[in-house]
C-alpha positions as CSV (number, residue, x, y, z in Angstrom):
1,M,0.0,0.0,0.0
2,R,1.4,3.4,-1.0
3,Q,2.0,6.0,1.7
4,P,-0.3,9.0,1.5
5,V,1.4,12.5,1.3
6,D,0.2,16.0,0.6
7,L,2.4,16.8,-2.4
8,L,4.7,15.1,-5.0
9,V,6.8,17.3,-7.2
10,F,8.4,15.8,-10.3
11,P,10.9,18.2,-11.8
12,R,13.4,17.6,-14.6
13,W,16.2,18.5,-12.3
14,L,16.5,18.8,-8.5
15,A,19.4,20.7,-6.8
16,P,19.2,19.7,-3.1
17,V,22.2,21.9,-2.1
18,I,23.1,19.3,0.5
19,P,24.8,17.0,-0.5
20,A,27.0,19.8,-1.9
21,G,27.5,19.8,-5.7
22,C,24.7,17.3,-6.5
23,V,22.1,17.6,-9.2
24,Y,19.5,14.9,-9.7
25,E,17.7,14.3,-12.9
26,Y,14.2,12.8,-13.0
27,Y,13.9,12.7,-9.3
28,A,10.9,13.6,-7.1
29,L,10.3,15.3,-3.8
30,A,7.5,14.2,-1.4
31,V,6.0,16.6,1.1
32,N,3.6,15.9,4.0
33,R,2.3,18.3,6.7
34,G,4.7,21.0,5.4
35,R,7.9,18.9,5.6
36,I,10.0,17.1,3.1
37,V,9.4,13.3,3.4
38,A,11.7,12.0,0.7
39,V,13.9,12.9,-2.2
40,L,14.1,9.9,-4.5
41,P,14.0,8.7,-8.2
42,A,10.7,9.5,-9.9
43,G,9.8,5.9,-10.5
44,E,10.3,5.0,-6.9
45,A,8.2,7.9,-5.8
46,R,5.3,6.8,-7.9
47,E,5.5,3.3,-6.4
48,R,6.0,4.5,-2.8
49,F,3.6,7.5,-2.5
50,S,0.0,8.4,-3.2
51,A,-0.3,12.2,-3.3
52,R,-3.2,14.5,-2.7
53,E,-1.6,16.9,-5.2
54,T,1.0,16.3,-7.9
55,E,3.1,18.8,-9.8
56,T,4.9,17.6,-13.0
57,L,7.5,20.2,-14.0
58,E,9.1,18.8,-17.2
59,T,11.4,21.7,-18.0
60,H,12.1,22.9,-14.4
61,L,14.7,22.7,-11.8
62,L,13.5,22.3,-8.2
63,M,15.7,23.9,-5.5
64,P,15.4,25.3,-1.9
65,G,13.7,28.6,-1.5
66,L,16.2,31.4,-1.5
67,V,17.2,33.2,1.8
68,N,17.6,36.9,1.5
69,L,20.1,37.5,4.4
70,H,19.7,41.3,4.5
71,C,17.0,43.7,3.5
72,H,14.9,46.6,4.6
73,A,11.7,45.3,3.0
74,A,9.4,48.3,3.5
75,M,11.9,50.7,1.8
76,N,10.7,49.5,-1.6
77,L,8.2,52.4,-1.3
78,L,11.3,54.6,-1.6
79,R,12.7,52.8,-4.6
80,G,14.3,55.4,-6.9
81,I,13.7,58.4,-4.7
82,A,17.4,59.2,-4.7
83,D,19.9,57.3,-6.9
84,D,23.5,57.6,-8.0
85,L,24.7,58.9,-4.6
86,P,27.3,57.7,-2.1
87,L,25.8,56.0,1.0
88,M,26.0,58.8,3.6
89,P,24.6,61.7,1.5
90,W,21.9,59.3,0.2
91,L,21.0,58.4,3.8
92,S,21.3,61.8,5.5
93,E,20.0,64.1,2.8
94,H,17.3,61.9,1.3
95,I,16.3,58.7,2.9
96,W,16.3,59.7,6.6
97,P,14.3,62.9,5.9
98,A,11.8,60.9,3.8
99,E,11.4,58.3,6.5
100,A,10.8,61.0,9.1
101,K,7.9,62.3,7.0
102,H,6.3,59.0,6.0
103,V,7.3,56.0,8.1
104,S,4.4,54.6,10.1
105,H,2.8,51.3,10.9
106,R,0.8,51.6,7.7
107,F,3.9,52.5,5.6
108,V,5.7,49.4,6.9
109,Y,2.8,47.0,6.5
110,D,2.0,48.2,2.9
111,G,5.6,48.4,1.8
112,T,6.5,45.0,3.3
113,L,3.5,43.3,1.8
114,I,4.5,44.6,-1.7
115,A,8.1,43.5,-1.0
116,C,7.0,40.1,0.1
117,A,5.1,39.7,-3.2
118,E,8.2,40.7,-5.2
119,M,10.4,38.4,-3.2
120,L,8.1,35.4,-3.5
121,S,7.7,35.9,-7.2
122,G,11.5,35.7,-7.4
123,G,11.9,32.5,-5.4
124,V,12.8,34.1,-2.0
125,T,11.0,32.2,0.8
126,C,12.8,33.8,3.8
127,F,14.1,37.3,4.4
128,N,16.1,38.9,7.2
129,D,14.7,42.3,7.8
130,M,16.0,45.4,9.6
131,Y,13.4,48.1,9.9
132,F,10.9,49.9,12.1
133,F,7.5,48.7,13.3
134,P,8.3,45.0,13.4
135,E,4.7,44.2,14.3
136,A,3.6,45.6,10.9
137,T,6.3,43.5,9.2
138,A,4.9,40.5,11.0
139,E,1.4,41.3,9.7
140,A,2.6,41.4,6.1
141,V,4.5,38.2,6.6
142,N,1.3,36.5,7.9
143,V,-0.8,37.7,5.0
144,S,1.8,36.8,2.3
145,G,2.8,33.5,3.7
146,I,6.6,34.1,3.4
147,R,9.1,33.4,6.2
148,A,11.0,36.2,7.9
149,A,13.6,37.0,10.6
150,L,12.4,40.3,12.2
151,G,15.2,42.7,13.2
152,L,14.7,44.5,16.5
153,T,16.3,47.7,15.4
154,V,18.3,50.0,17.6
155,L,19.4,53.5,16.8
156,E,20.4,56.5,18.9
157,F,18.5,59.2,17.1
158,P,14.7,59.8,17.2
159,G,12.4,58.9,14.4
160,A,8.8,58.0,13.7
161,Y,9.1,54.7,15.5
162,A,11.1,55.5,18.6
163,K,12.4,58.6,20.3
164,N,15.8,57.3,21.6
165,A,17.8,54.1,22.1
166,D,15.9,53.1,25.3
167,D,12.6,53.5,23.4
168,Y,14.0,51.3,20.6
169,F,14.9,48.6,23.1
170,A,11.6,48.8,24.8
171,K,9.6,48.5,21.6
172,G,11.8,45.8,20.1
173,L,11.5,43.7,23.2
174,A,7.8,44.2,23.4
175,A,7.5,43.0,19.8
176,H,9.6,40.0,20.5
177,E,7.4,39.0,23.4
178,A,4.2,39.5,21.5
179,L,5.3,37.7,18.3
180,Y,7.5,34.9,19.7
181,G,6.4,31.5,18.5
182,K,4.2,32.8,15.7
183,P,4.4,30.8,12.4
184,R,7.3,31.5,10.0
185,L,8.8,34.2,12.3
186,S,12.2,34.3,14.0
187,F,14.2,37.3,15.3
188,C,17.5,39.1,15.3
189,L,18.8,42.0,17.3
190,A,19.6,44.7,14.8
191,P,21.7,47.6,16.0
192,H,21.9,49.6,12.8
193,A,25.7,50.3,12.5
194,P,28.7,51.3,14.5
195,Y,28.3,54.9,13.4
196,S,24.7,55.1,14.6
197,V,24.8,53.1,17.9
198,S,26.6,54.1,21.1
199,D,28.9,51.9,23.2
200,R,26.2,51.8,25.9
201,S,23.6,50.5,23.5
202,F,26.0,47.9,22.0
203,E,26.8,46.6,25.5
204,R,23.1,46.2,26.1
205,V,22.7,44.4,22.8
206,A,25.5,42.0,23.7
207,T,23.7,41.2,27.0
208,L,20.3,40.7,25.3
209,A,21.8,38.5,22.6
210,K,23.0,36.1,25.2
211,E,19.8,36.2,27.2
212,L,17.5,35.7,24.2
213,D,19.9,33.6,22.1
214,L,19.4,35.8,19.0
215,P,21.7,36.6,16.0
216,L,23.2,40.1,15.7
217,H,22.4,41.8,12.4
218,I,24.7,44.8,11.9
219,H,25.9,47.0,9.0
220,V,29.7,47.1,9.4
221,H,32.7,48.2,7.2
222,E,30.4,49.2,4.4
223,T,32.4,52.3,3.4
224,R,35.9,53.7,3.8
225,D,34.4,56.8,5.4
226,E,32.8,54.7,8.1
227,I,36.2,53.3,9.0
228,S,37.9,56.8,8.9
229,Q,35.2,58.2,11.2
230,S,35.6,55.4,13.7
231,L,39.4,55.8,13.8
232,K,38.9,59.5,14.5
233,E,36.1,59.1,17.1
234,Y,37.2,55.8,18.8
235,G,40.8,55.3,17.8
236,M,40.0,51.9,16.3
237,R,38.3,50.4,13.3
238,P,34.6,49.5,13.7
239,L,35.0,45.7,13.8
240,E,37.6,46.1,16.5
241,R,35.2,48.3,18.5
242,L,32.5,45.7,18.1
243,H,34.9,43.0,19.2
244,R,35.9,44.9,22.4
245,L,32.2,45.4,23.2
246,G,31.6,41.6,22.9
247,L,29.6,41.5,19.7
248,V,32.0,39.6,17.4
249,G,31.2,35.9,17.7
250,P,29.2,33.1,16.1
251,K,25.9,35.0,16.3
252,L,27.2,38.0,14.3
253,I,25.9,38.7,10.8
254,A,28.2,41.4,9.5
255,V,26.3,43.1,6.7
256,H,28.3,44.4,3.7
257,A,31.8,43.9,5.2
258,V,33.3,45.5,2.1
259,H,36.5,46.9,3.6
260,L,38.2,44.2,5.6
261,D,41.9,43.6,6.0
262,A,43.5,40.1,6.3
263,Q,43.5,40.2,10.1
264,E,39.8,41.1,10.2
265,I,38.9,38.3,7.8
266,A,40.8,35.9,10.0
267,Q,39.0,37.2,13.1
268,L,35.6,36.6,11.5
269,A,36.6,33.1,10.5
270,A,38.0,32.3,13.9
271,C,34.9,33.4,15.8
272,G,32.5,31.7,13.5
273,A,30.8,34.9,12.4
274,S,28.8,35.2,9.1
275,V,28.8,37.9,6.5
276,A,25.7,39.1,4.5
277,H,27.2,40.0,1.1
278,C,25.2,42.6,-0.9
279,P,27.1,43.1,-4.1
280,T,24.5,45.2,-6.1
281,S,24.0,47.6,-3.2
282,N,27.8,47.9,-2.7
283,L,28.3,48.8,-6.3
284,K,25.3,51.1,-6.7
285,H,26.5,53.3,-3.8
286,G,30.1,53.1,-5.0
287,S,31.1,51.5,-1.6
288,G,33.5,49.0,-3.1
289,I,33.8,45.3,-3.8
290,A,33.8,43.0,-0.8
291,P,36.7,40.4,-0.5
292,L,34.4,37.5,-1.1
293,A,37.0,35.0,-2.3
294,G,39.2,35.8,0.7
295,L,36.3,35.4,3.1
296,L,35.3,32.0,1.6
297,E,38.9,30.8,1.5
298,A,39.3,31.7,5.3
299,G,36.1,29.7,6.0
300,V,33.7,32.5,6.8
301,N,30.0,31.6,6.3
302,V,28.8,34.1,3.6
303,G,25.1,34.5,2.7
304,L,23.6,36.8,0.1
305,G,21.4,39.8,0.6
306,T,19.7,42.3,-1.7
307,D,19.7,45.2,0.8
308,G,16.6,47.4,0.5
309,A,15.0,48.1,-2.9
310,A,15.8,51.8,-2.3
311,S,19.5,51.1,-2.4
312,N,19.5,48.1,-4.8
313,S,16.3,48.7,-6.8
314,R,15.5,45.0,-6.9
315,F,14.9,42.0,-4.7
316,D,16.3,39.6,-7.3
317,L,18.6,37.1,-5.4
318,F,19.4,35.4,-8.7
319,E,21.1,38.6,-9.8
320,E,23.0,38.7,-6.5
321,M,24.2,35.1,-7.1
322,R,25.5,36.0,-10.5
323,L,27.1,39.3,-9.5
324,A,28.7,37.8,-6.4
325,A,30.3,35.0,-8.5
326,L,31.4,37.3,-11.3
327,L,32.9,40.0,-9.0
328,A,34.9,37.4,-7.1
329,K,36.3,36.0,-10.4
330,G,37.1,39.4,-11.8
331,S,38.6,40.9,-8.6
332,T,40.9,37.9,-8.1
333,E,41.5,37.1,-11.8
334,N,40.6,33.5,-10.9
335,A,37.7,32.0,-12.8
336,S,37.1,29.4,-10.2
337,A,37.1,31.7,-7.2
338,V,33.3,31.2,-6.7
339,D,31.7,28.5,-8.7
340,A,28.0,28.1,-9.4
341,H,27.3,25.6,-6.7
342,R,29.1,27.8,-4.1
343,A,26.9,30.8,-5.2
344,L,23.7,28.7,-4.9
345,A,24.8,27.6,-1.4
346,M,25.4,31.2,-0.4
347,A,21.8,32.1,-1.5
348,T,20.3,29.1,0.4
349,I,21.9,27.1,3.2
350,C,24.6,29.7,4.1
351,G,21.9,32.4,4.7
352,A,19.9,29.8,6.7
353,R,23.0,29.0,8.8
354,A,23.6,32.6,9.6
355,L,20.1,32.9,11.0
356,G,20.3,29.7,13.0
357,L,17.7,28.2,10.7
358,D,19.8,25.6,8.8
359,E,18.2,22.7,10.6
360,E,14.9,23.8,9.1
361,I,15.5,25.4,5.8
362,G,18.1,26.0,3.1
363,S,18.4,22.6,1.5
364,L,16.1,19.8,0.2
365,E,16.6,17.1,2.9
366,P,14.0,14.8,4.5
367,G,12.7,16.3,7.7
368,K,13.2,19.9,6.7
369,V,10.5,22.4,6.1
370,A,9.2,22.3,2.5
371,D,10.3,25.8,1.4
372,L,10.8,25.2,-2.3
373,C,11.3,27.1,-5.6
374,A,10.9,25.8,-9.1
375,V,12.6,27.5,-12.0
376,D,11.5,27.0,-15.6
377,F,14.3,26.4,-18.1
378,G,11.9,26.0,-21.0
379,A,12.6,29.4,-22.6
380,L,14.6,29.5,-25.8
381,R,17.3,31.6,-24.3
382,L,17.9,28.8,-21.7
383,S,18.2,26.1,-24.3
384,P,20.1,23.8,-24.5
385,C,21.0,23.2,-20.9
386,Y,24.2,21.3,-20.1
387,D,24.6,22.2,-16.4
388,P,21.4,23.3,-14.7
389,V,23.1,24.9,-11.7
390,S,25.4,26.9,-14.0
391,H,22.3,28.1,-15.8
392,L,20.7,28.9,-12.5
393,V,23.5,31.3,-11.5
394,Y,24.7,32.7,-14.8
395,A,21.6,32.7,-17.1
396,V,18.4,32.8,-15.0
397,S,16.7,35.7,-13.4
398,G,13.8,35.8,-11.0
399,D,11.5,36.1,-13.9
400,E,11.9,32.3,-14.6
401,V,10.6,31.3,-11.2
402,S,7.3,29.5,-11.8
403,H,6.3,27.9,-8.5
404,V,7.1,28.7,-4.8
405,W,6.0,26.8,-1.7
406,V,6.5,27.9,1.9
407,D,5.8,25.3,4.6
408,G,4.7,23.0,1.8
409,K,1.9,25.5,0.8
410,A,1.8,26.9,-2.7
411,R,2.4,30.7,-2.7
412,V,3.2,31.1,-6.4
413,K,1.8,28.7,-9.0
414,N,2.5,28.9,-12.8
415,R,3.9,32.4,-12.2
416,A,0.7,33.6,-10.4
417,F,0.2,34.4,-6.8
418,V,-2.1,32.0,-5.0
419,D,-3.2,34.4,-2.2
420,L,-2.1,37.9,-3.3
421,D,-3.8,40.2,-5.8
422,V,-1.3,42.0,-8.1
423,G,-3.8,44.7,-9.1
424,T,-4.4,45.6,-5.4
425,L,-0.7,45.7,-4.6
426,T,0.1,47.8,-7.7
427,A,-2.6,50.3,-6.8
428,L,-1.3,50.4,-3.3
429,A,2.2,51.2,-4.5
430,A,1.0,53.8,-6.8
431,A,-1.0,55.5,-4.0
432,W,2.1,55.7,-1.8
433,G,4.1,57.1,-4.8
434,E,1.6,59.9,-5.1
435,E,1.6,60.6,-1.4
436,I,5.4,60.7,-1.2
437,R,5.8,62.7,-4.3
438,S,3.4,65.4,-3.1
439,T,5.3,66.1,0.1
């Protein structure tokens, strides 16, 4: 008698990510109660399982859902508001003033919901967010069905969300208490950056990280100016300051990490820290090219992030895979510096590992949550296909994503949302555009 399951997927190819470097052809994946039951040859799957629902994807590759290790989801409502600027003028002269005028619970909910739709349509099933009003982000996550790590943001200066660092802490901890245990939600402590957070606040962050057992999500060494400013103000580079304050360890997710010397790379490796590599954002702001090959060679866990759509303009993690691999090759003059399988791992299991979620997501293994993404290779420009993972990294964009499941539930099917209405979201974005443009 065949075993009943909820879902059987029969793709042309299956890239499990673990075991590393594997691609299976004419395999199947079985899902029951939101978890992967088996990955096995298609013929065996038909003999062993009876599925309530079957998806036959003859020209597709099935892979884990992508993990966006760093973004500010709601900031997609500010996409294009100020481009072609270095980071600090962009922030201080344009973004922070716009946020002071417009950020609210409604802004964050609407912007995050639109961002969730964009990410799901591009195969992202989990994102690590750093923004204000985390309860609003959680509401959008609940409606969209995506998975998220909510950042409990800390800054020193006042804004629409909080009036000072103590207020940020109080509101973040209240959100953690209210939302802890909710489906598809996890948390990070998210002090913004060394240039915007005091020693006193960082010390409190370090204490809370131990008490709550949470990752630390921090922008660090994004620009040379950040480092120069730290040397003038503190007499040390930002990473050294974080180390002395007790924040550099296995829970650290160092976002950007563009300007690192050999000693700092070795330090990150030795302490088991992770890096969220955001190549498009780094290039767009002229911040530089992160030493990805050196980080990987040293053994640092590196995941990929898009950053916010205001600084990247897209939530396309396929583009981040491609760009990360190409920049590593070009900057080292070594074509094998980051191969396609390594880039795919960075966008999946490595991001999950940084968030402490690698036992649940990031690869297609029995027992893990069924966060899945199917990519259609049927287009003429993707034919013929000799190496599907190479195609995935170097030829595919998020537009080729056809199906997405989170917790085993379909969120995108045949390139259409199952639960979200595109027209409603488009009108919502347009309304925000008019409101922001008029002020």
